[in-house]
N, C-alpha and C positions, 0 to 999 in steps of 0.2 A: 657445627662441630658436635660429634657424638660425646656423650658423657662417659667417662672412664669409671667403671664400677669399682675399680681398685682405689679410687680417690679417698684420701683421708679427709672427710668432710669437716671434721672438727678443726683441723689445721687450716683448711681453706676458709672456713667461716671466720676464724680468728684473724687470718691475714687480710680478709676483705675489709674489716673495720679498723685495722691497725693504722697508726699514724702515717705509714708510707704504703698502705694497701691500695686495692683497686678503687675503693670509694674516694680516697684522697686525691687520686689523679683526675677525677671527674669534676670536682668542684674547685674553682680558683682560690677561694678563701676557706678551704677546708679546715675544720677544727676537730681534732680527735675528741670523741665523746665516750668516756669510760662507761657511762650508763647504757649507751647503745650496745656496746660490746657485751656487757653483762647480761642484758636482756636477750641478745642473740644466743648466747651460751646457755641461758636458762631455758629458752625454747628448745634448743637442741637436746639438752638433758632430758626434758620431758618427753620428747619424741623417742629418744634412746631407751628411756625407762618405761615407756608406755604408761605414763602418769599424767595427771592433770595439774594445771597451775593457774593462779591468779597473779597478774602482773600489773601493778600501778606504774604507769609511765607518763610522767608530767609532760606538758607541752615543751617542745624543744629538743627532746631526746632523739627523735627520728624513729619512732616506734614501727612505722610500716616497713621500713627497710630491715629493722631489727627482727621482725618475724618473717618477712618474705624470704630473705636470703637463706637462713637455716631451713625453712620449709621447702624451698626449691631444691636445695642440695639433698635433703633427706628424701624428698619425693623421687628424685631422679635415681638415687643410689638404691632405694629399696622398692621401686615400682609402685609407690603409693600416690594418692591424690590429696593435695592440700585444699581444703574447703575453707575459704575466707568469707566470713559473714559480717556485714556492717549494718548499722542502723540507717544511715543517710545515703542518698544518691550521690551527694558530693564526694564522700569518701570512696565509694565504689568507682566513681569516675577518676578520682585522683590515682587510685591503685592501677586501674586498667590503662588509662591514657597518659599518666605521668610517671608513676613509679616503675611499672613493668617495662616500658620502652627503655628506660635508663638501665635497668638490670639486664635486658637483652643485649645491650651494647657492652656492658661491663663483664658479665659472667662468661667464662671461657667454654661455654657449651650451649647448645640450643635447648630451649624449653618452650612449652605451650601454656598460655594462660588465656582464659576466656570468661566473659561475663555470662552468668546463667540467669535467664529471665523466665517468667511464668509462660506457659504454653500459649495463653491468649494474647501475648505480646506479638506473636508472629502471624503474618498473613497466611491463609491457606489458599493456594492457587485454585484448588478444585471448588472450594466454597465461593471464591471470588468469581470464577467462571459461571457458576450456577446463579449467583446473585446478579451478575451482569446480564445474563440471558433472561432472567425473570424480574428485572428491575421494576417494571411498571406494576407488577403484582405485589411488590414488597416495600417500595420506598416512595416518599414524597418527592415532589419535583426538585426541591433544593438538595435533597439527599442524592437524587439521581445525578445531579451536576457534580457533586462531590465524589460519587461513585465513579464517574467517568475519569476524573483526575486521579483517583486511587488506582483505577485500572491501568492508566498510562504509567503511573509511578511503579506499579508492580512489575512492569517489563524491564525497568532499569535499576531497581534497588538491588543492593548487594546482600544485605542481611534480612530484608523483609520484615523489619520490626517497626512498631508504631513510632518509636523514637526517631526513626529515619525519615518519617513523613514531615515535610516542611510546610504543610498547610493544615487548616483545621478540619478534623474529621469527627462527625457526630458519633457519640458512643454507640448509639443503636446501629449505625452503619458498620462500624468496626466490629461489633459483636456478631454481626451477620457474616463476616468474611474472615474472621480470625480463626486460628487453630483452636479446636475444642477437645477436651480430654476424651470424651466418649464418641466424638464424631471423626476425628482424624486419627487413624491408627496406622501401624506399620503396613498392614495389608492394603489399606486404601491408598497410602502414599507411595508404595513401591520400595524397591531396594535402593540403598544409598547411591549406587552407581547410576541409576536412571531417574531418581525422584526429582521433582521440582519443588518439593516441600521444604520451606525455609526452616521449619522447626526440626524436621528430620536431619537436615544438614547441620543445624546448630547442635542437636543432640549428639551427632557423630563427632563433631569437633570437641564437645565436652568430654566424650568418652576417651578421646586421645589427649586431653589436657592434663598437665601436671598440676596446674593451679586453676581452681574454679572460684569465682567471686560472685556472691549473691547477697540479698538482704535478709535480715532476721525473720521477717514475716514469711518470705518464700521458703526459707529454711524450715521453719516449723510447720508450714503447710505440707511440705514434702516429707518431713519426718513423720507426720501423723499418718501418712499412707505407706511408709516404708515398713519393712518387717520388724516386728518387736524382737524376733529371735536372732537377728543378725548380730553375731558376736564381734566380728572384726569390721568396723566401719559404721557409718551413720547414714549418709545418703547413697554412698557408693561402697562397693566391697573394698575393704582395705584403705579407707581414707582416714584423715584426721582433721580436727576442727581448730580454727582460730577465730574467735569472736572479738572483733574490734568494736569499740563503743559498747563494751560489755555491760556497762551500767544500765542499759535499756533492755537487757535480756528478759527480766522477769515479766515486764508488761507485755512484751511481744509474745512470749510463750503463753501467758494467761489469755491474751486476746484470741489466739489461734486454737486454744485447747478445746473449746466448745463452739460449734457453729451457731450463728445468730441469724435471725430472719426478720424481714420487714414487709410492710404492706407493698412498698414499691418494687421490691424484689419479685414478689408473686405477680403483681400487676404487669411488670415488664415482660415476664415470660409468657403470660397470657396474651398480651398484645403482639408478641412475636408470632404466636400461633395464628391469631386473627384479630384485626382491628376493624370492628364493624363500621365505625364512622368513616374510615378511609377505604374500607373494602380491600384491605391488603393484609398479607401475612403468609406464613409458611403453608397453612392449610388450603390456600387458594389453588395450590397445585394438585390437590387430592379431592376425590369425591367424598367430601367431609360434611355433608349437609346435616347429619345427625350430631356431629361434634360441635359445630358452630354455636348452637344454642347453649351447650354446656359451658363453653368458653365465656359466652356473654353472661350467663348466670353466675359463674365463678367471679367475674369482675365485680358484680354487684355484691355478692356474698363477702368477698375480700374487703371491699370498702366498708360494709356494715360491721364485719367482725372486728376490724381494727378501730373503727369509730366507737364501738361498744367498749373496747378496752380503754380507750382514751377517756371516755366519759366516766368510767368506773374509777379511774385513778387520778385524773387531772381536772382541776378547776381553773377556769380562765378568769382573770381580772383585767378588764380593759384590753381584751384580746392578747394578753400575755400570761405566761404561766410562771408561777413563783419558782418552780424547779422543773428541770427538763428530764429528771429521772425519778422513778418511783420503785422502791423495792417491793418484791412480792414475797409474802410470807405463807400464804395459804395454797395448798394444792387444789387443783380442780376449781380454780376461781372463775373459770369460764368454760363454755362448751366449744369444742373445735367444730365450728359450723362449716368449715371448708372440707372436712374429711370425706363425707359421703360423695360430694360432687367431684372432688379430685379423684376419688376411686373410679367414678364413672368415666372421667376424662381419660384416665390411664387405660381403662378397658377399651375405649374407643380408639385410642392411639395404637394399641396393640393390633387391633383389627385393620388399621390403615397400613400396616407394614406390608401387607400383600400387594398394595398398589405402588410401592416404591419402585422406581425405574432404575435407580442406581444404588450402589452400596452406600454412597454418601447420604442419599435420602433416607435409607433405612437406618443408618447410624444417627442421623438428625432426630428421627422419631424416637429411637432408643434413648437419646440424650434427654429429650423432653420427658420421657417416661421416668428416667432416673431422677431428674430434677424435681418433678412433682411428687414422686414417691418420697424423696428426701424432705420436701416441704412438710408433708404430712407427718413424717417421723419427728422432725424438729419441733413442730407445734405440739404434738402429743407429749414429747419429752419435756417440753417447757411447761405445759399446763400441769402435767403430773409431777413436775419437779423430781424427776427420777434419780438425779445425781445428788447424793447426800453431801458430797464435798464441795458443792457449788452454791453460789449466791445467784438469785434470779432477780431481774428487774426489767421494767419497761422504760424506754428512752425515746424522747422526742428529739428530732433533728434540730428544731428551731422553735421560735415563738410564734411563727406564722400559723394561721387557723388551719391550713391544709397540710401542715408539716408531716413528714414521713414518721412512722411509728415503728420502733424496733423492739423485738423481744430478745433480750440479752441474758447470757449466763456466763459465769467464769468460776474456775476453781478458786477457793479462798486461799489455799496454800498450794503453790505450784512446785514446792521443793521436792516432793516425792516423785513427781513425774520427771523432773530434771535429774534427780539423783539416779533414777533408773535408766533413763534414755541418753543422758549426756555424760554423766560422771561414772560410767560403767567401767569395770575392770578390764585391763588389757587393751584400752584405747587411750587416745590423747585428745583432750579439749583444753585449749589455751584461751583464757579470757583476759583481755587487756583494756584499759581505759585510763584516762588521766585522773579519775576519781573513783576509787574502789575501797578505800580504807577510811576509818573514822578514828581519830586520835591514834594513828599508827596501827590500828587493828583491822584485819579483814573479817573478823568474826561475824559481824552483822550480815555482810553481803554473802559470805559463804553459806551461812545458815539459810538465808532467804532462797538461795538457788540450789540447796542440797549438795553443795560442793565442800562439805566439811573435811573430807579426806584429801583435798587438793593441796599441793604445795603453794607457797606464796612468795612474792618478791615485790618489795616497795623500793622504787628507785628515787634518788634525790633529784630535786629540780636542777636544771642546768643554768638557772638564772640567779642573779644576786638580788633576791627578793627584798632584802633589807635596804639595799641601796636604791632599787628601782621603784619602790612603792612606799607610800605613806597612807595610813588609815585615819580618817576623821570620824568621830562619833559625837554628835551633839548631845549634851546633857539635858536636853529639853524633855521634861516628863510628858508633855503634851504629845510626844511622838510615840506614845504607847498605842498600838493599832486599835482603831475603833471602826464602827460601821461606816459605809460610804455616806451615810446621812449625817454623820457627826461633823458639824461645821468647824468646830474648834480644832479637831484633829486634821481635817482637810486643809484648813488655812495654815496651820503650822507646817504640815508636810510640803505644801506649795511654797511657802516662804523659804524653807531650807533648800528645796530643790533649786529655786531661783538663785539663792545665795551661792551655792556651789557651782552652778552653771556659769554664773558671772565670774566666779573666782578662776575658773579654768578657761574662760572665753569660749564657751561652747565645748566641742570635742567630747561630749558626754553621752554615754549609754545609760539610760535610766530604766532599771528593771522593776516592773510592777507585778503584783499577784492578783490585782483586782481591776477589771476592765472599766467599771464605772469611775473609779478614782483616777485611772489613767486619762479617761476622756475629760472629766471635770477639770483636772489640773492642766491638761494639755490645751483645752479651749481657753482657759484663763491666761496661760502664759504665752501662747503662740504669737499674738500680736505684739506683746511687750518685748519678747525676744527678737522678733523680726525688726523692731525699731533699733535694736543694738547690733543688727547685721547677723543674727543667728537664726538659721532656718530650723524649725522644729518639725521633725518627721515623726509620725505617729502610726503605730500598728492599728489596723482596722479602719483606715480612712481611704481605702481603695487601692493602694499600692501593694504589690505582692511583697513577700518577705525578701525575695532576691533583689527586687528593685529598691526596696528600702535600704538594704545593706550596701548596694552599689552607690546610691546617692550619699549615704553616710560616709563611705570611704572617700568619695571624690570631693565632697564639700567639707573641707577640713574643720571648719568651725561649727558645723551642724550638730544638732542634738537629736538622739533617737529614743523615743519612748516605746518600750517593748514589753510583751507579756511572756507567757509560758515558753514559746518556741525560741525566744531570744536568750534564755538562760543557758543554753548549750548550743554548740555548733556554730557560734559566731566567731569568725576569724578576721579581725581588723587590726593588723599590725601597724605601727607608726603613730603619728601625731593625732590622727583622726579620732582615736579612742585613747584619751589621756585621763579620763575621769569616769569611773564606774560608780553609779549611785544605786544602792539596793534600798528600796523603799520599805521593805518589810521582810523579816525572816520568813523563809518560804515553807512554813508548816502547811501540810495538806489539810484542806477543809474537809472534815468528815461528813460531808453531805452526799457523797457518791456512794451508792449501795456497796460497791466492791471495797471501798476504804472502810466503811462502817463494819462490814463483815470481817475484814482482816483485824480490825481493832477488837471486835467481840471475840474472835477466835483466840487471840492472845489472852484476853481477860478470862475466858472460860478455862484456859489451861493454867490459871493461877499466875499469869504474868502481869506486867505493867505495860499497857499498850502505849503510853506516852514515851516511856524510856526505851521500849523495845521496838517501836515502829515510828511514831510521829517524830520524835527527836532525831533518830538516825537518818530518816528520809529527808528531813529539813536540812541537816548538816551536809549530806551528800549534794543536795541541790544548791545549797549555799556555796559549796566548793566549786561546783560547776559554773555558777555565776561569777565568782571571783576569778576563775580561769579565763574570762573574756579579756581581762586587762592586759596582761603581759604575754605577748606572743613571740617575742624574740629578745635577745640580750640587749638591744638598744632601746627598747620600750621603757618609758618611765610614766608614772601617773599616780593618781590618788584614788583611794577607795573610800566611799562614804556610806555609812550604815545609818539609815534614818529610822531605826527601831530601838526605842529606849530599853527594851527587854534585854538587849545584848549586854547591858551593864547593870540592869536592875534585878534580873532574875538569876538564880544560881546556875541554870543551864546555859546562860549566855557565854560563859567561859569556854564551853565545849565548841562553840562556833569559832571563837578566836583561836583556840588551840588547834583546830583542825587544819589551819592553813599555815604556810611558812611564816616565820617570824618577820615582822616589819614594825617600824615606829607607829605607835598609836597615840593619837591626841584626842582627848575628850574636851569639847569646847562648849 
């Protein structure tokens, strides 16, 4: 059914969420939620006023419907496009495969919503055909077997994306057949009426969509290449933004603001050109005898260059490194040994263009030229530390002797970039999350993101927190956090964890900030808990995060020990999670160069880095952790804080005051 442009969308949105509206008829046990309606109206107000808003929407409000419904109505009435950006794949899938189908049934008009993926998620039929024809020049025997399966799959797939493949595909193989920014173009792929290109078809669908869903990282990578001068819109002309899981926005923007480079990135592209050991690669299809020695030479120089950097900044003790990051303070700390040889490679690749038999081949060469030109630029930029607003560091991927080595940089303060590109006048950006305020104030988060001018709305919880939750805080002074080598602290922490797990009969999520402490206590308790019929699941023991959570849900009495990624995005309603144990207040450890630089930046401006950064960040993460316990109105449980500082330090009250009131017992 067509949308009537004369529709009073404010009235329709109000009716949708009302006690006897469209939403009430879909759910058997529907309960009207005033906060959901207030959020929907606030979203509509921001769109009408072309203003920005921060909305804190606690679990249970139904925030995805609260922003989707007004966004869809507004997009249809005014011919705009709603861009919905999330942090996690889980939320993207919930919106596309769960929420949108419901709204397609309920709303009295047709609308289009699609998931936007990066270009290299799509198979390129022309690159696939070329790879298939030249398989023995390009791939190993096991990859050729996989290529055959991929070729057969390509004939039957509907969307042509990697997520649609139901068998394992080696990354090298996929990167040789996927759509590439500089290889696959409108000209090579043909018009939409005749093209076989999956990406072009997806792009066409996106152009016709009213709602586009993507992740924060893809959003910022696309924003970085969009026009700075575009006044109306962000990724598309005349669009508006809704950032769900908005509390992760700063880190996503900072990570994408400056390109980084590693030894393996360069090595991978060189081996794509030619692998001397296997006698395979792109250049085997060209008269490239002069180019092959340059590739080989670059492989050696690349290895030497990054080894030199590693030896300069990292010392190994028993084959392990004390820290995996090292901040760079001095400009020109090393010579770009790759530069001259990369320039030779680029010159030779340009000369090979005349031997290209197809436009795809010519584009492939152009893509290699652009990649290696960019490598030279990034390395020079990094060595010269050309960006005054950035912090620079070297990072090892792991403790292994041959680990990958990264050259990284990031803006110390991303607020200026976001203020200019996101919170610009005449546009609308809506940021929502369950945790955006500290002690009822949005001030900290708005300042970090450059959104000082934005409106704000803090919605109350839908749960009876005082009835559903009780907090326990041991008065044990030995629970003041110490190093993982402090046996007294570890013993006390272990005893209290065991005590509260026994109290709840398992059913506990235990959140750690230190991997060594998690392993030490986990190993000591696993057998003991098993004897009491309680299975202890531990992060880092081989099971994926998804499988750990599934096992935790299904085994009601089990216990899960988790680190960083389990402080947010964990949704385990019901009895399986009845006990949430926080082992330590989650202050950031200032050993990462970016954190160090942020703290220094505040101090240099005359501020207090602890009060202005460390404490607010810890409180936000604390609130995210607390939010794992109560997921619906029937949940009940206990929260345990095993950090004596929450009652012994003046700042401790800020943590307790940041969450909804509940009974607190110090034992």
